[in-house]
C-alpha angles and dihedrals in degrees: 000000000000090000091058093051091051090051091050092050091048092049091049091050091051091050092049092048093046091050090050090051090053090052090051090051091050090048089054088054093048120109142172104244095193092052091047093050091046090054090048090052093045090053095043092236090153089072090076105012138053131182098248110007135061117249122161086316131035121281118257088245090056091049091048091049092049092052099036113132092001115137109241094017093142092049091048092051092044089054091049092050094049107034105058096234123191113263133181116246119177090344096307129100120242138161116269109227115247119234109263100234133106090197109099092193091055092052093043088052088055091048091052090048091052091047090052094059 
């Protein structure tokens, strides 16, 4: 009888921990949409990007789809947003402007917002 109670307690603990882990994962996906959009506007990202249509650069939906389910997607996008990589625009290579922010949390918030599109 005692063995059965221990198993039940262990099973309950596993369920509680798994649920907490899911909440932590959801928290990692959380973002402040207003702050993300303000940072986009401040950096004039709308000149080359839109949420759902291609302009000079890919849409945010296209970027999100390309990175969906990929391990490290947020880190990859963060690096792209902060490192001024070379990108192709109209067949020629140019430097992508880095986000003007020294606040890593602010840029990561933007990356999560883009990935949610």
